[in-house]
N, C-alpha and C positions, 0 to 999 in steps of 0.2 A: 621335713626338716625346715624349720623356719629360719635357722641361723641364730647367731648370737645378737642379743639386744643390749646395747651399751648406753641407752638413753638415760638411765638412772644414775650413771656415774658422772661425777663432776671433777674436772681437772683444773685446779687453779692454785696458785701459790699465795700464801699468806705469810709474809715476812714481817715479823715484829720482834726484833732481837733486842730492842731497848737501847741501842747505841745512840748516844747524844751527838747530833750533827753540829757543825760550826755555822753560825749565822754569817751570811755574805756581807751584811752591812756593817755590823759592829765587831765582827771577828771573835765574838765570845761563843761559848756553847749555847745552844738554844734554851737549855734550862736556866741559863744566867743572862739571856739576851735582854738588852735594855732598849731595843728599837720600838717595841710596841707597848712599853709600860707608860701609862699616862703620867705626864710630868706635873709637878705642882704648879698651880697658877696663883700668883700673889698680886696685890695691888702695886702699882708702880712706885708709890711713895714708901713702901715697906722694905725696899731693898736698894742697894747701890750697885753700880756697874764699875768695872775696871776696864782700862783700855791700854794696850801696849803694841809696840811694833817689834817684829822679829825678822830674821832672814832665814829663808828655807830655799835650799838649792841655789843659793846666790841671789835670790830675789827678795824684795821687801814685801812683807805682809803686815796687815793690821788686824789684831784680834780684839774683840770687844765682847763682854759677857759678865756675868751669867744672867740671862733673861728668864724670868718666870712668867711667860706669856703663853697663849695658845699658839699652835703651829701656824694656823692661818693668818693670825695677826703678825707673827714674825716674818712670814713670807711676804706680806704686803709692805712691811717696813724695809725689808731687805731689797725688794724691787725698787722702792722709792729712792733709797740711798744709792744703790748701784747706778740708777739713772742720773742722779745729781752729781755723783763723783766721776761718772764715766769710766768705771772700772769693773772688773769682774769680782764676784764675791759668792760666798756660799753660807748656808746655814748648817751648823754642826750640832749634833746632839751630844750633850754631856750627861753625866749620871744625874745631875740635879736639874738642869735646864738647857737652854740653847746658847750657842756662841755664834757670833757673826765674824766671818773671816773675809777680808778684802785684800785685793792685790794692790800693792803700793803703800806708801806712807801717807796716811790721811788722819793723823791723830786729832789735830785741832778742828778741822772741818767736820769730822765725824762726831766729835764731842758736841759741837754747836747744833748739828742736825738732830742728834738724839735728845739734847736739852729742849729743843722745840717740841719734841714728842712727849715731853714731861718725864724724862728719865733723870735720875740723880747719879752722880759719879763720886768715887773716892778721890781724894786729892792725889 
């Protein structure tokens, strides 16, 4: 009696139930996720930016957008402006493009810096 041979059996689970999970970055379902969708890139003279300040949790923030640039370009611009303004800031992804968010009220200075980078603004 050689005993039982179980080498040809394979025990593994294959779970594929088709449930859509929530994306951790954009909080949408993964089937509707906007994180990895390539955004439209336009020339700087073909669109205008808006800028405004708001209060969140009792603190001032400055929002500027919508940028139709590549992500690497936007990260370089963000780093340069944060260093000039000496404040914190972040790059937010919108459905159409990118938004810049800065801590504090920096409307006029931010507008000047972005005009130097050849961006155009709404009045």
